[in-house]
All heavy atoms as TSV, in Angstrom:
chain	resi	resn	atom	element	x	y	z
A	1	MET	N	N	1.738	-24.309	15.665
A	1	MET	CA	C	1.107	-23.002	15.735
A	1	MET	C	C	1.933	-21.945	14.984
A	1	MET	O	O	1.365	-21.008	14.469
A	1	MET	CB	C	0.902	-22.588	17.187
A	1	MET	CG	C	-0.163	-23.392	17.928
A	1	MET	SD	S	-1.788	-23.378	17.137
A	1	MET	CE	C	-2.270	-21.701	17.335
A	2	ASN	N	N	3.241	-22.133	14.944
A	2	ASN	CA	C	4.073	-21.171	14.211
A	2	ASN	C	C	3.709	-21.155	12.732
A	2	ASN	O	O	3.679	-20.094	12.111
A	2	ASN	CB	C	5.558	-21.488	14.376
A	2	ASN	CG	C	6.058	-21.189	15.764
A	2	ASN	OD1	O	5.458	-20.425	16.504
A	2	ASN	ND2	N	7.161	-21.812	16.131
A	3	GLY	N	N	3.456	-22.338	12.173
A	3	GLY	CA	C	3.078	-22.418	10.761
A	3	GLY	C	C	1.762	-21.740	10.478
A	3	GLY	O	O	1.611	-21.019	9.489
A	4	VAL	N	N	0.791	-21.941	11.369
A	4	VAL	CA	C	-0.515	-21.308	11.216
A	4	VAL	C	C	-0.365	-19.792	11.292
A	4	VAL	O	O	-0.937	-19.056	10.486
A	4	VAL	CB	C	-1.504	-21.816	12.291
A	4	VAL	CG1	C	-2.789	-21.024	12.266
A	4	VAL	CG2	C	-1.776	-23.303	12.108
A	5	SER	N	N	0.430	-19.331	12.230
A	5	SER	CA	C	0.650	-17.886	12.366
A	5	SER	C	C	1.336	-17.300	11.133
A	5	SER	O	O	0.994	-16.205	10.682
A	5	SER	CB	C	1.501	-17.594	13.606
A	5	SER	OG	O	0.814	-17.951	14.768
A	6	SER	N	N	2.289	-18.034	10.579
A	6	SER	CA	C	2.999	-17.560	9.398
A	6	SER	C	C	2.068	-17.458	8.194
A	6	SER	O	O	2.093	-16.466	7.456
A	6	SER	CB	C	4.176	-18.489	9.079
A	6	SER	OG	O	4.929	-17.985	8.011
A	7	VAL	N	N	1.229	-18.473	7.999
A	7	VAL	CA	C	0.269	-18.428	6.889
A	7	VAL	C	C	-0.715	-17.289	7.093
A	7	VAL	O	O	-1.039	-16.554	6.157
A	7	VAL	CB	C	-0.463	-19.779	6.736
A	7	VAL	CG1	C	-1.632	-19.657	5.766
A	7	VAL	CG2	C	0.503	-20.851	6.263
A	8	SER	N	N	-1.182	-17.120	8.322
A	8	SER	CA	C	-2.133	-16.046	8.614
A	8	SER	C	C	-1.527	-14.669	8.328
A	8	SER	O	O	-2.187	-13.796	7.770
A	8	SER	CB	C	-2.569	-16.137	10.076
A	8	SER	OG	O	-3.487	-15.130	10.397
A	9	LEU	N	N	-0.273	-14.498	8.677
A	9	LEU	CA	C	0.421	-13.225	8.458
A	9	LEU	C	C	0.693	-12.981	6.977
A	9	LEU	O	O	0.340	-11.940	6.427
A	9	LEU	CB	C	1.732	-13.199	9.238
A	9	LEU	CG	C	2.650	-12.008	8.974
A	9	LEU	CD1	C	2.034	-10.732	9.526
A	9	LEU	CD2	C	4.020	-12.246	9.592
A	10	HIS	N	N	1.305	-13.942	6.310
A	10	HIS	CA	C	1.731	-13.765	4.926
A	10	HIS	C	C	0.591	-13.935	3.924
A	10	HIS	O	O	0.664	-13.427	2.810
A	10	HIS	CB	C	2.871	-14.731	4.599
A	10	HIS	CG	C	4.099	-14.460	5.408
A	10	HIS	ND1	N	4.364	-15.120	6.578
A	10	HIS	CD2	C	5.104	-13.591	5.226
A	10	HIS	CE1	C	5.495	-14.663	7.081
A	10	HIS	NE2	N	5.968	-13.728	6.277
A	11	GLY	N	N	-0.457	-14.641	4.326
A	11	GLY	CA	C	-1.581	-14.889	3.435
A	11	GLY	C	C	-2.479	-13.694	3.208
A	11	GLY	O	O	-3.432	-13.760	2.437
A	12	LYS	N	N	-2.192	-12.596	3.844
A	12	LYS	CA	C	-2.989	-11.372	3.680
A	12	LYS	C	C	-2.514	-10.522	2.502
A	12	LYS	O	O	-3.198	-9.591	2.099
A	12	LYS	CB	C	-2.912	-10.522	4.951
A	12	LYS	CG	C	-3.540	-11.180	6.143
A	12	LYS	CD	C	-3.362	-10.318	7.379
A	12	LYS	CE	C	-3.876	-11.053	8.600
A	12	LYS	NZ	N	-3.672	-10.282	9.821
A	13	ASP	N	N	-1.355	-10.826	1.965
A	13	ASP	CA	C	-0.729	-9.977	0.952
A	13	ASP	C	C	-0.599	-10.720	-0.380
A	13	ASP	O	O	0.095	-11.737	-0.476
A	13	ASP	CB	C	0.654	-9.557	1.443
A	13	ASP	CG	C	1.308	-8.504	0.568
A	13	ASP	OD1	O	0.839	-8.272	-0.577
A	13	ASP	OD2	O	2.292	-7.904	1.023
A	14	MET	N	N	-1.244	-10.216	-1.403
A	14	MET	CA	C	-1.242	-10.808	-2.738
A	14	MET	C	C	0.181	-11.026	-3.269
A	14	MET	O	O	0.441	-11.968	-3.998
A	14	MET	CB	C	-2.025	-9.908	-3.696
A	14	MET	CG	C	-2.010	-10.374	-5.128
A	14	MET	SD	S	-2.871	-11.905	-5.371
A	14	MET	CE	C	-4.497	-11.295	-5.717
A	15	PHE	N	N	1.116	-10.178	-2.874
A	15	PHE	CA	C	2.482	-10.267	-3.387
A	15	PHE	C	C	3.244	-11.481	-2.851
A	15	PHE	O	O	4.311	-11.807	-3.348
A	15	PHE	CB	C	3.255	-8.980	-3.087
A	15	PHE	CG	C	2.702	-7.802	-3.835
A	15	PHE	CD1	C	1.956	-6.845	-3.176
A	15	PHE	CD2	C	2.891	-7.679	-5.206
A	15	PHE	CE1	C	1.421	-5.768	-3.873
A	15	PHE	CE2	C	2.363	-6.606	-5.904
A	15	PHE	CZ	C	1.620	-5.648	-5.228
A	16	ASN	N	N	2.690	-12.170	-1.855
A	16	ASN	CA	C	3.333	-13.364	-1.306
A	16	ASN	C	C	2.897	-14.642	-2.025
A	16	ASN	O	O	3.367	-15.723	-1.693
A	16	ASN	CB	C	3.036	-13.489	0.185
A	16	ASN	CG	C	3.673	-12.371	0.981
A	16	ASN	OD1	O	4.733	-11.881	0.649
A	16	ASN	ND2	N	3.002	-11.955	2.036
A	17	PHE	N	N	2.022	-14.511	-2.999
A	17	PHE	CA	C	1.517	-15.662	-3.740
A	17	PHE	C	C	2.130	-15.720	-5.132
A	17	PHE	O	O	2.421	-14.688	-5.735
A	17	PHE	CB	C	-0.013	-15.576	-3.897
A	17	PHE	CG	C	-0.755	-15.758	-2.605
A	17	PHE	CD1	C	-1.046	-14.678	-1.795
A	17	PHE	CD2	C	-1.179	-17.016	-2.211
A	17	PHE	CE1	C	-1.741	-14.842	-0.614
A	17	PHE	CE2	C	-1.881	-17.191	-1.032
A	17	PHE	CZ	C	-2.159	-16.102	-0.232
A	18	GLU	N	N	2.278	-16.937	-5.635
A	18	GLU	CA	C	2.801	-17.138	-6.980
A	18	GLU	C	C	2.048	-18.303	-7.626
A	18	GLU	O	O	1.970	-19.387	-7.042
A	18	GLU	CB	C	4.287	-17.480	-6.870
A	18	GLU	CG	C	4.978	-17.753	-8.167
A	18	GLU	CD	C	6.443	-18.072	-7.914
A	18	GLU	OE1	O	7.207	-17.132	-7.610
A	18	GLU	OE2	O	6.798	-19.258	-8.005
A	19	ILE	N	N	1.469	-18.059	-8.788
A	19	ILE	CA	C	0.805	-19.141	-9.529
A	19	ILE	C	C	1.860	-19.864	-10.345
A	19	ILE	O	O	2.673	-19.246	-11.033
A	19	ILE	CB	C	-0.320	-18.592	-10.431
A	19	ILE	CG1	C	-1.430	-17.984	-9.569
A	19	ILE	CG2	C	-0.878	-19.704	-11.324
A	19	ILE	CD1	C	-2.569	-17.369	-10.348
A	20	ARG	N	N	1.830	-21.195	-10.251
A	20	ARG	CA	C	2.823	-22.023	-10.932
A	20	ARG	C	C	2.134	-23.056	-11.810
A	20	ARG	O	O	0.983	-23.401	-11.596
A	20	ARG	CB	C	3.688	-22.749	-9.904
A	20	ARG	CG	C	4.494	-21.798	-9.044
A	20	ARG	CD	C	5.275	-22.543	-8.022
A	20	ARG	NE	N	6.265	-21.661	-7.401
A	20	ARG	CZ	C	7.293	-22.080	-6.715
A	20	ARG	NH1	N	7.491	-23.374	-6.542
A	20	ARG	NH2	N	8.131	-21.222	-6.198
A	21	ASP	N	N	2.875	-23.555	-12.790
A	21	ASP	CA	C	2.388	-24.645	-13.645
A	21	ASP	C	C	2.667	-25.963	-12.953
A	21	ASP	O	O	3.765	-26.178	-12.436
A	21	ASP	CB	C	3.103	-24.636	-14.994
A	21	ASP	CG	C	2.852	-23.365	-15.791
A	21	ASP	OD1	O	1.787	-22.763	-15.614
A	21	ASP	OD2	O	3.725	-22.994	-16.593
A	22	SER	N	N	1.688	-26.864	-12.965
A	22	SER	CA	C	1.902	-28.199	-12.415
A	22	SER	C	C	2.471	-29.108	-13.501
A	22	SER	O	O	2.489	-28.756	-14.679
A	22	SER	CB	C	0.595	-28.775	-11.857
A	22	SER	OG	O	-0.316	-29.024	-12.904
A	23	LYS	N	N	2.917	-30.278	-13.108
A	23	LYS	CA	C	3.526	-31.211	-14.060
A	23	LYS	C	C	2.549	-31.684	-15.124
A	23	LYS	O	O	2.942	-32.038	-16.226
A	23	LYS	CB	C	4.095	-32.419	-13.321
A	23	LYS	CG	C	5.288	-32.086	-12.473
A	23	LYS	CD	C	5.803	-33.312	-11.740
A	23	LYS	CE	C	6.952	-32.947	-10.838
A	23	LYS	NZ	N	7.431	-34.112	-10.082
A	24	ASP	N	N	1.255	-31.679	-14.796
A	24	ASP	CA	C	0.243	-32.166	-15.750
A	24	ASP	C	C	-0.399	-31.046	-16.560
A	24	ASP	O	O	-1.445	-31.227	-17.162
A	24	ASP	CB	C	-0.811	-33.001	-15.034
A	24	ASP	CG	C	-1.568	-32.215	-13.977
A	24	ASP	OD1	O	-1.259	-31.027	-13.766
A	24	ASP	OD2	O	-2.467	-32.794	-13.351
A	25	GLY	N	N	0.228	-29.864	-16.573
A	25	GLY	CA	C	-0.265	-28.761	-17.392
A	25	GLY	C	C	-1.376	-27.961	-16.740
A	25	GLY	O	O	-1.980	-27.113	-17.394
A	26	LYS	N	N	-1.630	-28.209	-15.468
A	26	LYS	CA	C	-2.634	-27.430	-14.730
A	26	LYS	C	C	-1.906	-26.415	-13.868
A	26	LYS	O	O	-0.735	-26.102	-14.125
A	26	LYS	CB	C	-3.527	-28.379	-13.938
A	26	LYS	CG	C	-4.322	-29.302	-14.861
A	26	LYS	CD	C	-5.255	-30.186	-14.091
A	26	LYS	CE	C	-5.997	-31.091	-15.091
A	26	LYS	NZ	N	-6.967	-31.934	-14.414
A	27	TYR	N	N	-2.572	-25.880	-12.851
A	27	TYR	CA	C	-1.999	-24.779	-12.083
A	27	TYR	C	C	-2.199	-24.980	-10.587
A	27	TYR	O	O	-3.126	-25.655	-10.156
A	27	TYR	CB	C	-2.644	-23.447	-12.509
A	27	TYR	CG	C	-2.532	-23.206	-13.977
A	27	TYR	CD1	C	-3.543	-23.611	-14.842
A	27	TYR	CD2	C	-1.402	-22.625	-14.517
A	27	TYR	CE1	C	-3.426	-23.423	-16.213
A	27	TYR	CE2	C	-1.276	-22.431	-15.886
A	27	TYR	CZ	C	-2.297	-22.834	-16.723
A	27	TYR	OH	O	-2.166	-22.656	-18.067
A	28	TYR	N	N	-1.310	-24.374	-9.824
A	28	TYR	CA	C	-1.448	-24.311	-8.374
A	28	TYR	C	C	-0.770	-23.034	-7.921
A	28	TYR	O	O	-0.092	-22.360	-8.697
A	28	TYR	CB	C	-0.833	-25.549	-7.701
A	28	TYR	CG	C	0.673	-25.633	-7.770
A	28	TYR	CD1	C	1.460	-25.261	-6.686
A	28	TYR	CD2	C	1.321	-26.104	-8.910
A	28	TYR	CE1	C	2.846	-25.359	-6.740
A	28	TYR	CE2	C	2.696	-26.204	-8.970
A	28	TYR	CZ	C	3.456	-25.824	-7.875
A	28	TYR	OH	O	4.814	-25.914	-7.925
A	29	PHE	N	N	-0.983	-22.665	-6.661
A	29	PHE	CA	C	-0.282	-21.494	-6.163
A	29	PHE	C	C	0.558	-21.854	-4.951
A	29	PHE	O	O	0.294	-22.823	-4.236
A	29	PHE	CB	C	-1.223	-20.321	-5.858
A	29	PHE	CG	C	-2.253	-20.561	-4.785
A	29	PHE	CD1	C	-1.937	-20.425	-3.447
A	29	PHE	CD2	C	-3.561	-20.887	-5.126
A	29	PHE	CE1	C	-2.883	-20.625	-2.468
A	29	PHE	CE2	C	-4.524	-21.078	-4.155
A	29	PHE	CZ	C	-4.182	-20.948	-2.816
A	30	ALA	N	N	1.602	-21.081	-4.767
A	30	ALA	CA	C	2.487	-21.219	-3.616
A	30	ALA	C	C	2.408	-19.932	-2.811
A	30	ALA	O	O	2.318	-18.834	-3.372
A	30	ALA	CB	C	3.916	-21.471	-4.075
A	31	LEU	N	N	2.432	-20.083	-1.503
A	31	LEU	CA	C	2.477	-18.938	-0.593
A	31	LEU	C	C	3.882	-18.886	-0.011
A	31	LEU	O	O	4.392	-19.880	0.502
A	31	LEU	CB	C	1.440	-19.104	0.529
A	31	LEU	CG	C	1.471	-18.074	1.656
A	31	LEU	CD1	C	1.260	-16.658	1.138
A	31	LEU	CD2	C	0.443	-18.434	2.724
A	32	LYS	N	N	4.506	-17.716	-0.133
A	32	LYS	CA	C	5.885	-17.559	0.334
A	32	LYS	C	C	5.945	-16.601	1.521
A	32	LYS	O	O	5.182	-15.637	1.610
A	32	LYS	CB	C	6.758	-16.998	-0.777
A	32	LYS	CG	C	6.923	-17.926	-1.954
A	32	LYS	CD	C	7.850	-17.297	-2.972
A	32	LYS	CE	C	8.102	-18.236	-4.128
A	32	LYS	NZ	N	9.054	-17.634	-5.079
A	33	ALA	N	N	6.897	-16.867	2.409
A	33	ALA	CA	C	7.178	-15.970	3.526
A	33	ALA	C	C	8.083	-14.843	3.036
A	33	ALA	O	O	8.540	-14.844	1.896
A	33	ALA	CB	C	7.850	-16.741	4.654
A	34	ARG	N	N	8.349	-13.909	3.909
A	34	ARG	CA	C	9.201	-12.774	3.532
A	34	ARG	C	C	10.612	-13.205	3.120
A	34	ARG	O	O	11.262	-12.529	2.345
A	34	ARG	CB	C	9.290	-11.780	4.687
A	34	ARG	CG	C	7.999	-11.037	4.887
A	34	ARG	CD	C	8.159	-9.915	5.897
A	34	ARG	NE	N	6.856	-9.326	6.138
A	34	ARG	CZ	C	6.265	-9.293	7.306
A	34	ARG	NH1	N	6.864	-9.777	8.367
A	34	ARG	NH2	N	5.070	-8.750	7.433
A	35	ASN	N	N	11.064	-14.339	3.662
A	35	ASN	CA	C	12.395	-14.837	3.313
A	35	ASN	C	C	12.382	-15.628	2.009
A	35	ASN	O	O	13.358	-16.258	1.646
A	35	ASN	CB	C	12.973	-15.689	4.441
A	35	ASN	CG	C	12.152	-16.925	4.725
A	35	ASN	OD1	O	11.182	-17.223	4.029
A	35	ASN	ND2	N	12.536	-17.643	5.769
A	36	ASN	N	N	11.239	-15.606	1.308
A	36	ASN	CA	C	11.048	-16.237	0.001
A	36	ASN	C	C	10.911	-17.759	0.066
A	36	ASN	O	O	10.925	-18.423	-0.955
A	36	ASN	CB	C	12.147	-15.837	-0.984
A	36	ASN	CG	C	11.621	-15.719	-2.398
A	36	ASN	OD1	O	10.450	-15.389	-2.606
A	36	ASN	ND2	N	12.457	-15.989	-3.366
A	37	LYS	N	N	10.790	-18.323	1.270
A	37	LYS	CA	C	10.573	-19.762	1.406
A	37	LYS	C	C	9.091	-20.063	1.278
A	37	LYS	O	O	8.242	-19.313	1.772
A	37	LYS	CB	C	11.084	-20.261	2.754
A	37	LYS	CG	C	12.585	-20.265	2.846
A	37	LYS	CD	C	13.045	-21.069	4.022
A	37	LYS	CE	C	14.558	-21.130	4.008
A	37	LYS	NZ	N	15.063	-22.173	4.866
A	38	ILE	N	N	8.782	-21.178	0.630
A	38	ILE	CA	C	7.386	-21.582	0.460
A	38	ILE	C	C	6.863	-22.119	1.785
A	38	ILE	O	O	7.471	-23.012	2.391
A	38	ILE	CB	C	7.255	-22.643	-0.645
A	38	ILE	CG1	C	7.631	-22.029	-1.989
A	38	ILE	CG2	C	5.838	-23.200	-0.690
A	38	ILE	CD1	C	7.681	-23.018	-3.132
A	39	ILE	N	N	5.734	-21.575	2.218
A	39	ILE	CA	C	5.124	-22.020	3.475
A	39	ILE	C	C	3.794	-22.734	3.236
A	39	ILE	O	O	3.195	-23.248	4.172
A	39	ILE	CB	C	4.939	-20.852	4.469
A	39	ILE	CG1	C	4.120	-19.718	3.857
A	39	ILE	CG2	C	6.296	-20.352	4.936
A	39	ILE	CD1	C	3.795	-18.599	4.820
A	40	GLY	N	N	3.364	-22.773	1.992
A	40	GLY	CA	C	2.138	-23.497	1.676
A	40	GLY	C	C	1.910	-23.573	0.185
A	40	GLY	O	O	2.378	-22.720	-0.567
A	41	THR	N	N	1.240	-24.641	-0.240
A	41	THR	CA	C	0.845	-24.786	-1.643
A	41	THR	C	C	-0.619	-25.192	-1.699
A	41	THR	O	O	-1.161	-25.764	-0.747
A	41	THR	CB	C	1.699	-25.838	-2.379
A	41	THR	OG1	O	1.596	-27.086	-1.699
A	41	THR	CG2	C	3.150	-25.413	-2.475
A	42	SER	N	N	-1.225	-24.915	-2.819
A	42	SER	CA	C	-2.656	-25.172	-2.990
A	42	SER	C	C	-2.912	-26.519	-3.633
A	42	SER	O	O	-1.985	-27.227	-4.024
A	42	SER	CB	C	-3.271	-24.086	-3.875
A	42	SER	OG	O	-2.840	-24.253	-5.221
A	43	GLU	N	N	-4.176	-26.795	-3.793
A	43	GLU	CA	C	-4.599	-27.923	-4.607
A	43	GLU	C	C	-4.325	-27.583	-6.074
A	43	GLU	O	O	-3.943	-26.461	-6.392
A	43	GLU	CB	C	-6.088	-28.188	-4.394
A	43	GLU	CG	C	-6.974	-27.010	-4.832
A	43	GLU	CD	C	-8.443	-27.227	-4.524
A	43	GLU	OE1	O	-8.959	-28.310	-4.813
A	43	GLU	OE2	O	-9.071	-26.311	-3.996
A	44	ILE	N	N	-4.543	-28.525	-6.970
A	44	ILE	CA	C	-4.353	-28.309	-8.405
A	44	ILE	C	C	-5.644	-27.752	-9.007
A	44	ILE	O	O	-6.736	-28.229	-8.706
A	44	ILE	CB	C	-3.972	-29.626	-9.122
A	44	ILE	CG1	C	-2.676	-30.193	-8.536
A	44	ILE	CG2	C	-3.857	-29.428	-10.628
A	44	ILE	CD1	C	-1.459	-29.332	-8.735
A	45	TYR	N	N	-5.498	-26.726	-9.844
A	45	TYR	CA	C	-6.636	-26.089	-10.513
A	45	TYR	C	C	-6.532	-26.312	-12.023
A	45	TYR	O	O	-5.433	-26.398	-12.560
A	45	TYR	CB	C	-6.643	-24.586	-10.228
A	45	TYR	CG	C	-6.862	-24.246	-8.777
A	45	TYR	CD1	C	-5.790	-24.029	-7.921
A	45	TYR	CD2	C	-8.146	-24.124	-8.257
A	45	TYR	CE1	C	-5.985	-23.705	-6.583
A	45	TYR	CE2	C	-8.353	-23.799	-6.926
A	45	TYR	CZ	C	-7.273	-23.591	-6.107
A	45	TYR	OH	O	-7.470	-23.280	-4.788
A	46	ASN	N	N	-7.653	-26.324	-12.690
A	46	ASN	CA	C	-7.685	-26.503	-14.143
A	46	ASN	C	C	-7.303	-25.247	-14.912
A	46	ASN	O	O	-6.906	-25.331	-16.071
A	46	ASN	CB	C	-9.072	-26.972	-14.603
A	46	ASN	CG	C	-9.345	-28.397	-14.183
A	46	ASN	OD1	O	-8.459	-29.237	-14.201
A	46	ASN	ND2	N	-10.578	-28.667	-13.794
A	47	SER	N	N	-7.437	-24.081	-14.283
A	47	SER	CA	C	-7.142	-22.824	-14.978
A	47	SER	C	C	-6.447	-21.844	-14.042
A	47	SER	O	O	-6.553	-21.954	-12.817
A	47	SER	CB	C	-8.433	-22.189	-15.508
A	47	SER	OG	O	-9.248	-21.759	-14.436
A	48	LYS	N	N	-5.755	-20.881	-14.631
A	48	LYS	CA	C	-5.105	-19.836	-13.844
A	48	LYS	C	C	-6.139	-18.995	-13.111
A	48	LYS	O	O	-5.902	-18.565	-11.988
A	48	LYS	CB	C	-4.250	-18.930	-14.739
A	48	LYS	CG	C	-2.919	-19.514	-15.084
A	48	LYS	CD	C	-2.053	-18.502	-15.813
A	48	LYS	CE	C	-0.703	-19.110	-16.131
A	48	LYS	NZ	N	0.178	-18.159	-16.807
A	49	SER	N	N	-7.291	-18.771	-13.743
A	49	SER	CA	C	-8.316	-17.955	-13.086
A	49	SER	C	C	-8.854	-18.657	-11.842
A	49	SER	O	O	-9.131	-18.006	-10.835
A	49	SER	CB	C	-9.446	-17.607	-14.064
A	49	SER	OG	O	-10.131	-18.764	-14.477
A	50	SER	N	N	-8.963	-19.976	-11.889
A	50	SER	CA	C	-9.398	-20.721	-10.702
A	50	SER	C	C	-8.339	-20.645	-9.599
A	50	SER	O	O	-8.668	-20.508	-8.421
A	50	SER	CB	C	-9.673	-22.180	-11.051
A	50	SER	OG	O	-10.784	-22.292	-11.899
A	51	ALA	N	N	-7.070	-20.704	-9.977
A	51	ALA	CA	C	-5.994	-20.550	-8.996
A	51	ALA	C	C	-6.037	-19.153	-8.384
A	51	ALA	O	O	-5.862	-18.988	-7.174
A	51	ALA	CB	C	-4.639	-20.825	-9.634
A	52	SER	N	N	-6.305	-18.145	-9.191
A	52	SER	CA	C	-6.437	-16.771	-8.689
A	52	SER	C	C	-7.603	-16.645	-7.718
A	52	SER	O	O	-7.493	-15.962	-6.694
A	52	SER	CB	C	-6.631	-15.786	-9.843
A	52	SER	OG	O	-5.473	-15.684	-10.615
A	53	ASP	N	N	-8.703	-17.312	-8.043
A	53	ASP	CA	C	-9.850	-17.316	-7.126
A	53	ASP	C	C	-9.471	-17.966	-5.796
A	53	ASP	O	O	-9.889	-17.507	-4.728
A	53	ASP	CB	C	-11.037	-18.064	-7.739
A	53	ASP	CG	C	-11.671	-17.337	-8.912
A	53	ASP	OD1	O	-11.403	-16.127	-9.097
A	53	ASP	OD2	O	-12.435	-17.986	-9.658
A	54	GLY	N	N	-8.665	-19.026	-5.853
A	54	GLY	CA	C	-8.193	-19.675	-4.636
A	54	GLY	C	C	-7.341	-18.748	-3.790
A	54	GLY	O	O	-7.471	-18.709	-2.560
A	55	ILE	N	N	-6.489	-17.975	-4.438
A	55	ILE	CA	C	-5.663	-16.995	-3.728
A	55	ILE	C	C	-6.550	-15.963	-3.044
A	55	ILE	O	O	-6.349	-15.625	-1.874
A	55	ILE	CB	C	-4.666	-16.321	-4.691
A	55	ILE	CG1	C	-3.612	-17.322	-5.140
A	55	ILE	CG2	C	-4.018	-15.094	-4.042
A	55	ILE	CD1	C	-2.716	-16.834	-6.261
A	56	GLU	N	N	-7.537	-15.463	-3.763
A	56	GLU	CA	C	-8.450	-14.470	-3.183
A	56	GLU	C	C	-9.185	-15.038	-1.968
A	56	GLU	O	O	-9.408	-14.335	-0.983
A	56	GLU	CB	C	-9.439	-13.986	-4.235
A	56	GLU	CG	C	-8.796	-13.106	-5.287
A	56	GLU	CD	C	-9.776	-12.640	-6.355
A	56	GLU	OE1	O	-10.992	-12.630	-6.096
A	56	GLU	OE2	O	-9.305	-12.290	-7.448
A	57	SER	N	N	-9.522	-16.311	-2.025
A	57	SER	CA	C	-10.186	-16.962	-0.895
A	57	SER	C	C	-9.263	-17.026	0.322
A	57	SER	O	O	-9.689	-16.746	1.447
A	57	SER	CB	C	-10.632	-18.367	-1.301
A	57	SER	OG	O	-11.239	-19.026	-0.228
A	58	VAL	N	N	-8.002	-17.373	0.098
A	58	VAL	CA	C	-7.045	-17.429	1.202
A	58	VAL	C	C	-6.862	-16.038	1.799
A	58	VAL	O	O	-6.870	-15.867	3.026
A	58	VAL	CB	C	-5.689	-18.005	0.741
A	58	VAL	CG1	C	-4.632	-17.868	1.834
A	58	VAL	CG2	C	-5.850	-19.454	0.334
A	59	ILE	N	N	-6.710	-15.034	0.950
A	59	ILE	CA	C	-6.540	-13.656	1.435
A	59	ILE	C	C	-7.744	-13.245	2.272
A	59	ILE	O	O	-7.600	-12.649	3.342
A	59	ILE	CB	C	-6.317	-12.685	0.258
A	59	ILE	CG1	C	-4.949	-12.950	-0.369
A	59	ILE	CG2	C	-6.429	-11.229	0.708
A	59	ILE	CD1	C	-4.710	-12.208	-1.677
A	60	SER	N	N	-8.924	-13.577	1.803
A	60	SER	CA	C	-10.145	-13.241	2.532
A	60	SER	C	C	-10.179	-13.921	3.900
A	60	SER	O	O	-10.503	-13.288	4.910
A	60	SER	CB	C	-11.361	-13.659	1.707
A	60	SER	OG	O	-12.547	-13.460	2.420
A	61	CYS	N	N	-9.822	-15.191	3.938
A	61	CYS	CA	C	-9.826	-15.932	5.207
A	61	CYS	C	C	-8.764	-15.420	6.169
A	61	CYS	O	O	-8.998	-15.337	7.372
A	61	CYS	CB	C	-9.616	-17.423	4.959
A	61	CYS	SG	S	-11.011	-18.222	4.170
A	62	CYS	N	N	-7.599	-15.071	5.645
A	62	CYS	CA	C	-6.524	-14.581	6.507
A	62	CYS	C	C	-6.827	-13.198	7.058
A	62	CYS	O	O	-6.296	-12.814	8.094
A	62	CYS	CB	C	-5.197	-14.560	5.744
A	62	CYS	SG	S	-4.532	-16.204	5.455
A	63	GLY	N	N	-7.677	-12.465	6.392
A	63	GLY	CA	C	-8.038	-11.130	6.847
A	63	GLY	C	C	-8.985	-11.115	8.033
A	63	GLY	O	O	-9.207	-10.080	8.641
A	64	THR	N	N	-9.523	-12.273	8.409
A	64	THR	CA	C	-10.489	-12.303	9.505
A	64	THR	C	C	-9.851	-12.335	10.884
A	64	THR	O	O	-10.480	-11.998	11.861
A	64	THR	CB	C	-11.410	-13.546	9.385
A	64	THR	OG1	O	-10.628	-14.711	9.568
A	64	THR	CG2	C	-12.139	-13.571	8.069
A	65	ASN	N	N	-8.569	-12.756	10.956
A	65	ASN	CA	C	-7.865	-12.904	12.228
A	65	ASN	C	C	-8.540	-13.903	13.167
A	65	ASN	O	O	-8.358	-13.860	14.363
A	65	ASN	CB	C	-7.691	-11.559	12.937
A	65	ASN	CG	C	-6.722	-10.659	12.206
A	65	ASN	OD1	O	-5.746	-11.125	11.648
A	65	ASN	ND2	N	-6.984	-9.373	12.204
A	66	VAL	N	N	-9.338	-14.795	12.615
A	66	VAL	CA	C	-9.969	-15.850	13.397
A	66	VAL	C	C	-9.488	-17.175	12.842
A	66	VAL	O	O	-9.597	-17.437	11.633
A	66	VAL	CB	C	-11.514	-15.782	13.306
A	66	VAL	CG1	C	-12.141	-16.956	14.017
A	66	VAL	CG2	C	-12.018	-14.457	13.872
A	67	ILE	N	N	-8.939	-18.006	13.692
A	67	ILE	CA	C	-8.458	-19.314	13.281
A	67	ILE	C	C	-9.348	-20.360	13.924
A	67	ILE	O	O	-9.521	-20.372	15.145
A	67	ILE	CB	C	-6.989	-19.523	13.685
A	67	ILE	CG1	C	-6.104	-18.468	13.024
A	67	ILE	CG2	C	-6.536	-20.936	13.320
A	67	ILE	CD1	C	-4.670	-18.456	13.525
A	68	LYS	N	N	-9.929	-21.229	13.106
A	68	LYS	CA	C	-10.801	-22.282	13.602
A	68	LYS	C	C	-10.175	-23.634	13.297
A	68	LYS	O	O	-9.648	-23.843	12.217
A	68	LYS	CB	C	-12.180	-22.213	12.959
A	68	LYS	CG	C	-12.959	-20.977	13.326
A	68	LYS	CD	C	-14.332	-21.009	12.693
A	68	LYS	CE	C	-15.097	-19.757	13.045
A	68	LYS	NZ	N	-16.437	-19.763	12.482
A	69	PHE	N	N	-10.245	-24.526	14.250
A	69	PHE	CA	C	-9.746	-25.882	14.062
A	69	PHE	C	C	-10.922	-26.836	14.098
A	69	PHE	O	O	-11.809	-26.713	14.942
A	69	PHE	CB	C	-8.751	-26.261	15.163
A	69	PHE	CG	C	-7.471	-25.477	15.121
A	69	PHE	CD1	C	-7.332	-24.317	15.867
A	69	PHE	CD2	C	-6.437	-25.877	14.311
A	69	PHE	CE1	C	-6.149	-23.592	15.830
A	69	PHE	CE2	C	-5.258	-25.167	14.248
A	69	PHE	CZ	C	-5.110	-24.021	15.018
A	70	ASP	N	N	-10.949	-27.793	13.178
A	70	ASP	CA	C	-11.964	-28.843	13.216
A	70	ASP	C	C	-11.651	-29.777	14.358
A	70	ASP	O	O	-10.503	-30.074	14.643
A	70	ASP	CB	C	-11.986	-29.624	11.894
A	70	ASP	CG	C	-12.477	-28.791	10.736
A	70	ASP	OD1	O	-13.213	-27.803	10.968
A	70	ASP	OD2	O	-12.113	-29.113	9.586
A	71	GLU	N	N	-12.705	-30.253	14.997
A	71	GLU	CA	C	-12.496	-31.166	16.125
A	71	GLU	C	C	-12.377	-32.574	15.649
A	71	GLU	O	O	-12.828	-32.986	14.673
A	71	GLU	CB	C	-13.673	-31.045	17.077
A	71	GLU	CG	C	-13.681	-29.689	17.739
A	71	GLU	CD	C	-14.824	-29.549	18.738
A	71	GLU	OE1	O	-15.190	-30.554	19.370
A	71	GLU	OE2	O	-15.331	-28.448	18.880
């Protein structure tokens, strides 16, 4: 639950995300905590714009303050 809370807290702020190059020349993003440690990474995207869209999706989801778990 601590990890979920950390992602929910830090995932609301665009400045906690960083788009990175993957080994195969594609892109992914990392979510960092205030202490600069990575607390999550994304799937691999074909373009930086797709990675940016993924970040916006995470920010949108974290802004709801509702956490749902699949059964």
